[in-house]
C-alpha positions as CSV (number, residue, x, y, z in Angstrom):
1,M,87.3,108.5,174.4
2,K,87.7,111.9,172.8
3,I,90.5,114.3,173.7
4,V,91.1,117.9,172.4
5,V,94.7,118.9,171.9
6,G,96.5,122.1,171.1
7,C,99.5,124.4,171.6
8,L,99.6,128.2,172.2
9,Y,103.1,129.1,173.2
10,H,104.6,132.5,173.9
11,E,107.0,133.8,176.5
12,T,106.5,137.6,176.9
13,N,109.2,140.1,177.6
14,T,107.5,143.3,178.7
15,F,110.7,145.3,178.3
16,N,110.5,144.7,174.5
17,P,108.6,147.7,173.3
18,F,107.2,146.0,170.2
19,L,103.8,144.2,170.4
20,T,103.6,140.6,169.2
21,T,101.1,139.9,166.4
22,T,99.6,136.9,164.7
23,D,102.3,137.2,162.0
24,D,105.0,136.4,164.6
25,F,103.6,132.9,165.2
26,V,104.2,129.7,163.3
27,V,100.6,128.5,163.0
28,V,99.4,125.0,162.0
29,E,95.8,123.7,162.2
30,G,94.0,120.4,161.8
31,E,95.8,117.1,161.6
32,K,99.1,118.9,160.9
33,A,98.8,120.5,164.4
34,A,98.1,117.1,166.0
35,E,101.2,115.7,164.3
36,R,103.5,118.3,166.0
37,L,102.4,117.2,169.5
38,A,104.0,114.1,171.0
39,S,100.9,113.5,173.1
40,T,98.9,112.7,169.9
41,A,100.6,109.3,169.5
42,V,100.1,108.4,173.1
43,F,96.3,109.1,172.9
44,R,96.0,107.2,169.6
45,E,97.9,104.2,170.9
46,H,95.3,103.9,173.6
47,G,92.4,104.1,171.1
48,A,91.4,107.7,171.9
49,E,90.0,110.0,169.2
50,V,92.2,113.2,168.9
51,V,90.5,116.5,168.1
52,P,93.2,119.0,167.2
53,T,92.7,122.8,167.7
54,I,95.8,124.8,166.8
55,Y,99.6,124.6,167.1
56,A,100.8,128.2,167.5
57,T,104.3,129.0,168.7
58,A,106.5,132.1,168.5
59,L,109.9,133.1,169.7
60,S,109.8,135.2,172.8
61,S,109.0,138.8,172.2
62,G,106.9,141.7,173.4
63,V,103.4,141.8,174.9
64,V,100.9,139.9,172.8
65,K,98.3,142.1,171.1
66,Q,94.8,141.5,172.5
67,E,93.4,140.8,169.0
68,T,96.2,138.2,168.4
69,Y,95.2,136.4,171.6
70,R,91.6,136.7,170.7
71,Y,92.3,135.1,167.3
72,F,93.9,132.0,168.8
73,A,91.5,131.7,171.8
74,D,88.5,131.9,169.5
75,K,89.8,129.1,167.3
76,I,90.2,126.8,170.4
77,A,86.8,127.8,171.7
78,A,85.2,127.1,168.4
79,I,86.5,123.5,168.3
80,L,85.4,122.9,171.9
81,R,81.9,124.1,171.0
82,Q,81.8,121.7,168.1
83,H,82.7,118.8,170.3
84,P,80.6,118.9,173.5
85,D,81.2,115.2,174.1
86,I,84.9,115.4,174.9
87,D,86.5,113.4,177.8
88,G,89.6,115.5,178.3
89,I,91.7,118.5,177.1
90,W,95.5,118.4,176.6
91,L,97.4,121.6,176.0
92,H,101.1,122.8,175.6
93,L,101.4,126.4,176.9
94,H,104.3,128.4,178.0
95,G,103.2,129.9,181.3
96,A,104.6,133.4,180.8
97,M,102.4,134.9,178.1
98,V,101.2,138.5,178.8
99,V,98.4,139.8,176.7
100,E,97.7,143.5,176.1
101,G,94.9,144.7,178.5
102,I,94.4,141.2,179.9
103,G,97.5,140.0,181.7
104,S,98.2,136.3,181.9
105,G,97.2,134.7,178.6
106,E,97.3,131.2,180.0
107,L,94.9,132.1,182.8
108,A,92.6,133.9,180.5
109,L,92.5,131.0,178.1
110,L,91.8,128.4,180.8
111,K,89.0,130.5,182.2
112,E,87.4,130.6,178.7
113,I,87.9,126.9,178.3
114,R,86.2,126.2,181.6
115,E,83.3,128.4,180.5
116,C,83.0,126.1,177.4
117,V,83.4,122.7,179.0
118,G,82.5,123.1,182.7
119,E,84.4,122.0,185.8
120,E,84.3,118.2,185.3
121,I,86.4,117.7,182.1
122,P,90.0,117.1,183.1
123,I,92.7,119.4,181.7
124,S,96.3,118.4,181.4
125,I,99.0,121.0,180.7
126,T,102.6,120.9,179.6
127,L,104.4,124.1,180.6
128,D,107.8,125.7,180.1
129,I,110.0,125.7,183.2
130,H,110.3,129.5,182.8
131,G,106.6,130.1,183.3
132,N,105.3,132.9,185.5
133,I,102.3,131.1,186.9
134,A,99.2,133.2,187.8
135,K,98.0,132.8,191.3
136,D,94.6,131.3,190.3
137,F,96.0,129.2,187.4
138,Y,95.8,126.0,189.6
139,K,92.0,126.4,190.0
140,Y,91.3,125.7,186.4
141,V,93.6,122.7,185.7
142,N,94.0,119.2,186.9
143,I,97.5,118.1,185.7
144,V,100.6,120.3,185.3
145,R,104.1,119.2,184.4
146,S,107.0,121.5,183.5
147,Y,110.1,120.7,181.5
148,R,112.9,119.3,183.5
149,T,115.9,120.3,181.3
150,V,117.6,123.7,180.8
151,P,118.4,124.1,178.0
152,H,115.2,122.4,177.0
153,V,115.5,119.1,175.3
154,D,112.6,117.2,176.9
155,Q,109.5,118.9,175.6
156,S,108.3,115.9,173.7
157,E,109.0,113.6,176.7
158,V,106.9,115.9,178.9
159,E,104.1,116.0,176.3
160,R,103.9,112.3,176.3
161,M,104.0,112.1,180.1
162,T,101.1,114.6,180.5
163,G,99.3,112.7,177.9
164,R,99.6,109.5,179.8
165,F,98.6,111.2,183.0
166,L,95.4,112.5,181.4
167,L,94.5,109.1,180.1
168,D,94.9,107.6,183.5
169,C,92.9,110.4,185.1
170,I,90.0,109.8,182.6
171,N,90.1,106.0,183.0
172,R,90.1,106.2,186.8
173,K,87.5,108.9,186.9
174,A,89.9,110.6,189.3
175,R,89.3,114.1,190.7
176,I,92.6,115.8,190.8
177,R,93.2,119.1,192.4
178,P,96.8,120.5,192.3
179,S,98.7,122.0,195.2
180,F,100.5,125.3,194.2
181,T,102.5,128.0,195.8
182,R,104.6,131.0,194.9
183,L,108.2,131.5,196.0
184,P,109.3,135.1,196.9
185,M,112.2,135.1,194.4
186,I,113.2,135.8,190.8
187,I,115.9,133.8,189.1
188,P,117.3,134.8,185.7
189,G,117.4,131.7,183.4
190,E,121.1,132.0,182.9
191,K,121.7,131.3,186.6
192,A,119.7,128.1,186.5
193,L,121.0,125.4,184.1
194,G,120.0,121.8,184.5
195,A,123.5,120.4,184.7
196,S,124.6,122.8,187.4
197,E,123.8,123.3,191.1
198,P,121.4,123.9,192.6
199,L,119.0,123.1,189.8
200,R,120.4,119.7,189.3
201,S,119.7,118.8,192.9
202,I,116.2,120.4,192.7
203,F,115.4,118.1,189.7
204,Q,116.5,115.2,191.8
205,K,114.3,116.4,194.7
206,L,111.3,116.6,192.3
207,A,112.0,113.0,191.1
208,E,112.2,111.8,194.7
209,I,108.8,113.4,195.5
210,E,107.3,111.8,192.5
211,Q,108.2,108.4,193.9
212,R,106.1,108.9,197.0
213,E,102.8,107.1,197.3
214,G,99.9,109.2,195.9
215,I,102.0,111.8,194.1
216,L,101.5,112.0,190.4
217,T,104.1,114.6,189.5
218,A,105.9,117.7,190.9
219,S,107.2,120.8,189.1
220,F,109.4,123.8,189.7
221,F,109.0,127.0,187.7
222,I,112.2,129.1,187.6
223,C,110.1,132.1,186.3
224,H,110.8,134.5,183.4
225,A,112.6,137.4,184.9
226,W,112.1,139.9,182.0
227,S,108.4,140.3,182.5
228,D,107.3,143.1,184.7
229,S,104.0,141.5,185.8
230,E,102.1,140.6,188.9
231,N,102.9,136.9,188.1
232,T,106.7,137.2,187.9
233,A,108.1,134.9,190.5
234,S,109.3,131.3,191.0
235,S,106.6,128.7,191.9
236,V,106.0,125.0,192.5
237,F,103.3,122.5,191.8
238,V,102.6,119.1,193.3
239,I,99.9,117.0,191.7
240,P,98.2,114.2,193.8
241,E,96.9,111.1,192.1
242,S,93.4,111.7,193.6
243,E,91.5,113.5,196.4
244,Q,92.8,110.9,198.8
245,Y,96.3,112.2,198.6
246,E,95.7,116.0,198.7
247,E,97.1,116.3,202.2
248,A,100.3,114.4,201.1
249,A,100.6,116.7,198.2
250,E,100.3,119.8,200.4
251,Q,103.0,118.5,202.7
252,A,105.3,117.7,199.8
253,L,104.6,121.2,198.4
254,K,105.8,122.9,201.6
255,E,108.8,120.7,201.8
256,L,109.7,121.4,198.1
257,A,109.2,125.2,198.5
258,D,111.4,125.3,201.6
259,Y,114.1,123.3,199.9
260,I,114.3,125.5,196.9
261,Y,114.1,128.8,198.7
262,A,116.8,127.8,201.1
263,R,119.1,127.4,198.1
264,R,118.3,130.7,196.4
265,H,121.8,132.1,197.0
266,E,123.4,129.2,195.0
267,F,122.0,130.2,191.7
268,E,124.9,131.7,189.8
269,F,126.1,132.1,186.2
270,D,127.5,129.0,184.6
271,A,129.5,130.7,181.8
272,I,132.4,133.1,182.0
273,V,130.8,136.5,182.7
274,L,132.5,139.6,181.3
275,E,131.8,143.1,180.3
276,P,131.3,143.4,176.5
277,D,134.7,144.8,175.6
278,E,136.4,142.2,177.9
279,A,134.3,139.4,176.2
280,V,135.7,140.4,172.8
281,E,139.3,140.5,174.1
282,R,138.9,137.1,175.9
283,A,137.4,135.4,172.8
284,L,140.2,136.6,170.5
285,R,142.8,135.3,172.9
286,E,141.4,131.8,173.0
287,P,143.4,129.3,170.9
288,A,140.5,126.8,170.5
289,K,137.5,127.3,168.3
290,P,134.7,128.1,168.2
291,V,134.2,130.5,171.1
292,F,130.7,131.6,171.6
293,I,129.8,135.0,173.0
294,S,126.2,135.4,174.2
295,D,124.9,138.9,173.6
296,S,122.9,138.4,176.8
297,G,121.1,141.8,177.0
298,D,119.6,141.3,173.5
299,N,118.7,137.6,174.0
300,T,115.9,137.0,171.6
301,T,115.1,133.6,173.1
302,A,114.0,135.5,176.2
303,G,112.1,138.2,174.3
304,A,114.6,140.9,173.4
305,P,114.1,142.5,170.0
306,G,117.4,141.4,168.5
307,M,118.3,144.9,167.3
308,S,121.3,145.7,169.4
309,T,124.4,146.7,167.6
310,S,126.6,146.9,170.7
311,M,128.6,143.8,169.9
312,L,128.9,144.8,166.2
313,R,130.3,148.2,167.3
314,L,133.0,146.5,169.3
315,F,134.0,144.0,166.7
316,A,133.9,146.5,163.8
317,A,136.4,148.7,165.7
318,K,138.7,145.8,166.5
319,D,141.6,144.3,164.7
320,L,140.7,140.6,164.8
321,G,144.2,139.5,164.3
322,G,143.4,137.0,161.6
323,K,140.5,135.4,163.6
324,K,137.2,135.0,161.8
325,A,134.1,136.1,163.6
326,V,130.3,136.1,162.9
327,I,127.4,137.9,164.5
328,A,124.2,136.0,164.1
329,A,121.9,137.9,163.7
330,I,120.9,141.5,163.9
331,Y,117.3,142.4,163.2
332,D,117.0,145.4,160.9
333,Q,114.3,145.2,158.2
334,E,115.6,148.3,156.3
335,A,119.2,147.1,156.2
336,Y,117.9,143.7,155.1
337,R,115.8,145.3,152.3
338,K,118.9,147.1,151.0
339,L,121.1,144.1,151.1
340,Q,118.4,141.8,149.5
341,S,118.4,144.1,146.4
342,H,122.0,143.2,145.7
343,Q,123.5,140.0,144.2
344,V,125.8,137.7,146.2
345,G,129.4,139.0,145.6
346,D,128.4,142.6,145.3
347,A,130.3,145.3,147.2
348,V,127.8,146.8,149.7
349,S,127.8,149.7,152.1
350,V,124.9,149.7,154.5
351,P,124.2,151.2,158.0
352,I,123.1,148.3,160.3
353,G,120.9,149.3,163.3
354,T,117.4,150.6,163.5
355,G,118.2,153.5,165.7
356,H,115.2,152.7,167.9
357,D,117.3,153.3,171.0
358,E,120.9,153.9,172.1
359,H,121.6,150.2,171.9
360,S,120.5,149.9,168.3
361,A,122.5,152.9,167.0
362,P,123.5,152.3,163.3
363,V,127.0,151.1,162.4
364,L,128.1,151.6,158.8
365,L,129.3,148.3,157.4
366,E,131.2,148.1,154.2
367,G,132.1,144.8,152.6
368,T,130.8,142.1,150.3
369,L,127.4,140.4,150.3
370,K,128.5,136.9,151.2
371,C,125.2,135.0,151.0
372,K,121.5,135.0,151.4
373,G,119.5,132.4,153.3
374,D,116.5,131.4,155.5
375,L,115.7,132.3,159.1
376,L,114.4,129.3,161.0
377,G,111.9,129.2,163.9
378,Y,111.7,128.0,167.5
379,L,110.1,125.2,169.6
380,N,109.1,122.4,167.3
381,A,109.4,124.9,164.5
382,T,113.2,124.9,164.1
383,D,112.8,123.5,160.6
384,D,110.1,126.2,159.6
385,K,111.2,129.2,157.7
386,V,110.1,132.3,159.5
387,G,112.1,134.9,157.7
388,E,115.2,135.7,155.6
389,V,118.8,136.8,156.2
390,C,121.7,138.4,154.3
391,T,125.3,138.1,155.4
392,V,127.8,140.8,154.9
393,S,131.5,140.0,155.0
394,A,133.7,142.9,156.1
395,G,137.2,141.5,156.3
396,D,137.4,139.0,159.1
397,L,133.9,139.9,160.4
398,D,130.7,138.5,159.0
399,V,127.4,140.0,160.1
400,V,124.0,138.3,159.5
401,V,121.2,140.8,159.0
402,A,117.6,139.4,159.4
403,N,114.2,140.7,158.4
404,R,112.8,139.7,161.8
405,G,114.0,139.1,165.3
406,D,115.0,135.5,166.0
407,S,117.9,133.4,167.3
408,F,120.3,131.0,165.8
409,I,119.8,128.1,168.3
410,T,120.8,125.0,166.1
411,V,123.6,124.2,163.7
412,N,120.9,124.1,161.0
413,H,120.0,127.7,161.7
414,F,123.5,128.6,160.5
415,T,123.4,126.1,157.6
416,R,120.1,127.4,156.2
417,A,121.5,130.9,156.5
418,G,124.2,129.9,154.1
419,L,127.0,129.8,156.7
420,N,129.6,127.2,157.5
421,M,130.2,127.2,161.3
422,D,133.6,125.6,160.8
423,E,134.9,128.9,159.3
424,Y,134.6,130.8,162.5
425,D,136.8,131.3,165.6
426,V,134.3,133.5,167.4
427,I,130.5,133.2,167.1
428,V,128.2,135.9,168.6
429,V,124.6,134.8,169.2
430,K,121.5,136.6,170.6
431,Q,121.1,134.2,173.5
432,G,121.7,133.9,177.2
433,Y,122.8,130.3,177.9
434,L,123.7,128.4,174.8
435,F,121.2,126.0,173.4
436,S,122.2,122.3,173.4
437,E,123.6,121.9,169.9
438,L,125.7,125.0,170.2
439,S,126.9,124.1,173.7
440,A,128.0,120.7,172.5
441,I,130.5,122.2,170.0
442,S,131.5,125.3,171.9
443,K,135.1,125.3,173.3
444,L,134.4,128.3,175.5
445,D,131.2,130.1,176.5
446,I,131.3,133.8,177.4
447,L,128.3,135.6,178.7
448,A,128.7,139.3,177.7
449,M,126.9,141.6,180.1
450,T,125.4,143.7,177.3
451,P,122.5,146.2,178.0
452,G,119.0,145.7,176.6
453,A,115.6,144.1,177.3
454,T,117.2,141.0,178.9
455,Y,119.7,142.7,181.1
456,Q,121.2,140.1,183.4
457,R,121.6,142.2,186.5
458,I,117.9,142.0,187.4
459,E,118.5,143.7,190.8
460,N,119.1,146.9,188.9
461,I,116.0,146.7,186.7
462,D,113.2,149.2,187.5
463,Y,110.3,146.8,188.0
464,K,106.9,148.4,188.6
465,H,104.5,145.5,188.8
466,I,106.2,142.5,190.3
467,P,104.9,141.1,193.6
468,R,107.1,142.6,196.4
469,P,109.1,141.7,198.3
470,L,111.2,139.4,196.2
471,F,114.7,138.1,196.3
472,P,117.2,139.4,195.2
473,M,115.8,142.9,195.0
474,D,114.2,143.2,198.5
475,M,115.7,140.5,200.7
476,N,118.8,138.5,201.3
C-alpha cells in the first residue's frame, strides 16, 4: 500500500492588504515533511509506504500570491506524477486559503490532484475548524474531519484519526461520498470556544452522531469571519462509512445543521470585552498577575498584519503605577532594523509604527534596548525560528518589535524572545482568544475591542463578496 501525504496550511484574511509569499511559509520537504505529520506513524504501523510531498505552513495573513500557490501545488503534483501507483492521498489543509486570482486554494488544489490521479483514489483531509469551505469542495474528497478543540490542541489527534479512516477505506475498498451543507451564518472565532456553550454542546452532538451505525465522522466548521469571499460561512460535513449509509448521512446532516443554526444567538464572547482605554484601566487595577489583553483588531493568528500601535499609544501615555507591562509584538521592519544596530543596554530612541494606516501611526519610544531574540512560528512550527525581535524597555513598559508579523502563542515564544513572563503584571498579545498555554497562566483575560483587520464587530464590516443573506448581518 502506498499513500501520499502533505500539508499546505494557510488561513487568509482578505482585509490584510499585504499579499502572502513563499517566504512567509515554513517549508519542509521529503522525510522531514513526513515526520511532522502524525498520520505518518499510523500509515507505517500498518505497513504502508509513505510518499511525502511538502509540509508548508504559515501564520494567517493576507491573500496568497498566485505564484506562491503555484509553487506549492506544482511540488505536490510533481510527486503525484512520479507515483502513479498510489492507493490513497492524505493531506492537512486549513480550509480558508484564498489565492490571488483563483479563490479557494484548497478547492483549486483538490481539482488539480483529481486531474492527476482520477476519481477512484481516496483522499482524506484534516481541516481547521475555522475553514471557509467552498461549495464544491465535497465533490473532490472522500474523508473530512475538522479539529474539535478551540483553542486548537488536537491537530495531531485528528491527523491520526483521518489516517486511520483512510487506511480503512482502502482496505474495505469503500466508496465514500460526503454529505455537506452551508449554514447561513458567520461566527467570529472569539465567540466560539470549545469549553463554552454552545460549541461544547455542538461537539457533544458531533460525537453522538459519530456513534450511529454507518457514520464515520461528522464535522462543524465555524468559518473564518475576516475573509470577504464567496465561501465565508459556517458549514457541516457528515461522512458515511460507505454508499449503503449515504441516506443516513444526509439525515444526520440536516439534523446537525438545524441544531447548530437554532443556537446561533448563543455564540458570545468568553473573555471580558472592553474598549481599548477601558481594557488598560481594568488590567492595571487587577491585583493578580498576569493579566492578558488581547489586541483583538490586530490579531495575527487570524491574519491581521500585527502593525497596530493603538495599544502602545495608550500604554505609553499612561502612568502604570509601578505595574510592569509588555506588548508582544509590533511588526515594524524599519524600527527593528534601527534597534538591531544597537547593543543590548544602549539607550535608544525610535519611532515604532509603519504608518501604513491610521492604526499603525508611529509612536516615539525612548528607553533602553533590553534584549534581542528569536521569533517563533505557528502550527507544528512553534519551535521554528521565523524572524527576530528586539525589546525596548521604557520605564515600566516593554515593547517587542519584530521584523515580521507573528504572534506570541506559547511560553517559549516569550522565552526565545529573551523575556521572562514572570516579570509582567500585564501582557498584551496580538490574538483574539488566548492560546492554551497562555490561557492556563492568565489570571484575567480581557478582549480589547481594537480596530483593524480582525475587527470583532463583524456586523459593522463592509463585506462585498460573502454569500447573502447571512446571520448576523441580514437576519435575526
